[in-house]
N, C-alpha and C positions, 0 to 999 in steps of 0.2 A: 504494500500500500504506500502511496506517495505521502510524504510528510505534508501536513496541512499548512505549514509555514510557507511552503513554496507557492501556495495559492495567493498569498498576499504579495510576495515578490513578483510573481507573474502578473498580477493585477497592476502593480505599480509600473512595471516595464511596459505592459501593453497600453496603459494610460498615457505614458510618455510618448510612445509610438503614435498614438492617436493624435497627439498635439504636434509632434515633430514633423510628421509627413506633410500636413498642410502648411506649416511654417516654412519648410524647405521649398515647397511649391511656390509660396508667395515671395520668397526671397530670391528665387531663381532669376535668370536672365530675362529682363523685360522684353527684349526684342525677339528672342527666340520663342517660337510656339512650342509649348510642351504638350505633345499629343497624349501623354500618359496621365494627365491630371484626373480624368474620370476614374481610371483604375486605382490611382492613388487615393482618391476620395473614398472609394468603396473600401479599400484596405484600412483607411483611417477609421471609418465608422465601424468596420468589423472588429478592429482592435479595441475600440471603445466598448462594444457590446460584449466581447469576450472578457475584458477586464471586469465588467460588472457581473458577469456570470461567475467568474472566479470568486468574487466577494460573496455571492449567493451560496456557492458551494462551501466556502469557509464558514458561513453562518450555519449551514446545514451540518457541517462537522461539529460545530460547537453545540448544536442541539443534540446530535447523536451521542456525544460524550457527556451530555447533560451539564455543561458548563454555562449555566444560565447567567451567572454573575458576569462572566466575560462577554456574553452576548448583550446583556443590558448595558455594560460599560462602553462597548464599541459601536452599538447600533446607530447612535446619533452621528458619530464621525463617518461611518460608512454611508449613511443617507446623505449627509452634506457633501462628502467628497464625490459620491456618485453623481449628484446633481451638478456640481461644478464641472466634473468631467464631461457630462453630456452637453451642458450649455456651451462650454468653451469649444468642444469638438464641433458642435453645430455651427457656432459663429465663425470659426476658422475655415471650415469647409464651405460655408455659405459665401464668405468673402472670396475664397478661391473660385467658386462657381461664378460669382459676379464678375471678377476680373478676367477669367479665362473665356467666359462667354463673350465678353466684349472684344477680346483679342482675336478670337476665332472669326468674328464677323469682319475684321479688317482685311 
């Protein structure tokens, strides 16, 4: 069985990936058309979704081992961080969509 601590590390890494991909897309060469931005946007949203799934699986692990104190202590942080992850990921990818949609029209 996989150590449940890896779920938190994986969630953090995937959350960062969800933010880094659109940031790199936005910081890229403005004159060059990046044809892969749609695929990168899908990867970014997928990383965000998997990061949140890892947190759900970690909470399931806490329920299975009946560590309700840990669950109660961490649930607010998980809810807030998941909300921030989703909102920032949507904003970054929406900005990428807006900028590249206009570039492709040129």
